[in-house]
C-alpha positions as CSV (number, residue, x, y, z in Angstrom):
1,X,-11.1,95.0,36.1
2,X,-13.7,97.3,34.9
3,X,-16.6,96.2,33.6
4,X,-20.1,98.0,32.5
5,X,-22.7,97.4,30.9
6,X,-25.9,99.4,30.2
7,X,-29.3,98.3,32.0
8,X,-31.3,99.5,28.3
9,X,-29.6,96.0,26.7
10,X,-29.7,93.4,29.1
11,X,-28.1,90.2,28.4
12,X,-31.2,88.4,28.6
13,X,-34.7,88.8,29.1
14,X,-37.4,86.1,31.0
15,X,-41.0,86.6,31.0
16,X,-43.5,84.6,33.1
17,X,-46.9,84.9,34.2
18,X,-47.7,88.5,35.3
19,X,-44.0,89.5,35.2
20,X,-40.5,89.6,33.6
21,X,-37.1,90.0,34.4
22,X,-34.1,91.9,32.8
23,X,-30.5,90.3,33.6
24,X,-27.1,91.7,33.2
25,X,-24.8,88.7,33.5
26,X,-21.2,90.3,34.6
27,X,-18.0,88.5,36.0
28,X,-18.7,89.0,39.7
29,X,-22.4,89.9,39.8
30,X,-25.6,89.2,38.2
31,X,-28.2,92.3,38.4
32,X,-31.8,91.9,37.5
33,X,-34.6,94.3,37.1
34,X,-37.9,92.5,38.3
35,X,-41.4,93.9,36.7
36,X,-44.0,92.0,39.1
37,X,-47.5,92.9,37.8
38,X,-50.3,93.6,40.3
39,X,-52.0,90.4,40.9
40,X,-48.3,88.7,40.8
41,X,-47.8,85.8,43.7
42,X,-44.6,83.5,43.4
43,X,-46.7,80.4,44.3
44,X,-49.1,81.0,41.4
45,X,-46.3,82.4,38.6
46,X,-43.3,80.9,39.5
47,X,-43.5,77.8,41.5
48,X,-44.9,75.8,38.4
49,X,-41.9,76.9,36.1
50,X,-39.0,76.7,39.3
51,X,-40.8,73.1,40.6
52,X,-40.5,74.2,44.2
53,X,-43.3,74.9,46.8
54,X,-41.5,78.2,47.8
55,X,-39.0,80.4,46.1
56,X,-35.5,78.7,47.0
57,X,-33.4,82.2,45.8
58,X,-31.4,84.0,47.8
59,X,-32.3,87.8,47.0
60,X,-30.3,90.9,47.9
61,X,-32.7,93.7,46.8
62,X,-33.9,97.3,46.2
63,X,-37.4,98.4,45.8
64,X,-37.6,101.2,43.0
65,X,-41.7,101.1,42.7
66,X,-44.8,99.5,44.2
67,X,-44.9,97.3,47.3
68,X,-44.5,93.8,48.1
69,X,-45.1,91.4,50.8
70,X,-42.8,88.4,51.6
71,X,-43.9,85.5,53.9
72,X,-40.8,83.1,55.1
73,X,-41.3,79.6,55.4
74,X,-40.7,79.9,59.2
75,X,-43.9,82.4,59.2
76,X,-41.8,85.6,59.5
77,X,-43.5,88.2,57.1
78,X,-42.9,91.9,56.2
79,X,-44.2,94.1,53.6
80,X,-41.5,96.3,51.5
81,X,-42.2,99.3,49.6
82,X,-40.2,102.1,47.5
83,X,-36.7,103.2,48.9
84,X,-36.7,99.8,51.0
85,X,-33.5,97.5,50.8
86,X,-34.0,93.9,52.0
87,X,-32.0,90.8,52.1
88,X,-34.4,87.4,51.6
89,X,-33.0,84.0,52.3
90,X,-34.6,80.9,50.2
91,X,-37.7,79.6,51.4
92,X,-40.3,82.3,51.1
93,X,-43.6,83.2,48.9
94,X,-44.2,86.8,47.7
95,X,-47.1,88.8,45.9
96,X,-47.8,92.2,44.8
97,X,-49.4,94.5,47.7
98,X,-52.2,97.0,45.9
99,X,-52.7,98.0,41.8
100,X,-49.5,99.2,41.1
101,X,-46.5,97.0,39.5
102,X,-43.7,96.3,41.7
103,X,-40.0,96.7,40.4
104,X,-37.3,95.5,42.2
105,X,-33.3,95.6,41.6
106,X,-31.7,92.5,42.8
107,X,-28.0,92.3,43.1
108,X,-27.8,88.6,43.4
109,X,-25.3,86.1,42.2
110,X,-27.1,83.3,41.1
111,X,-30.9,84.5,41.1
112,X,-30.3,86.6,37.7
113,X,-29.3,83.0,36.3
114,X,-31.8,80.9,37.6
115,X,-34.9,82.9,38.9
116,X,-38.0,81.6,36.7
117,X,-36.2,79.0,34.6
118,X,-37.5,75.8,34.0
119,X,-35.9,73.2,36.0
């Protein structure tokens, strides 16, 4: 099997306060480009949509631009920035650090189909 789709024509765009996600849905992969504006925080911008206290999605990500701070429900935390690859399990909050938008590529099966979708 060979499957190719252009990012310039995403299958779906999902807007949420201070950000949006553009997703390409493929057979064994959902790829999302998430753009978070300064002031974005998961608990403020997405939690009301998701209906959970913390993000319950698993993320496999690459940061293209900007900085983001991630705090796990168990207290662990880390800041990520351009060129960083990270894996984040369910149970976290995150927010943009600084005055630059943060752009993240997310390679994950369920994230692009379920993230910031009304429950």
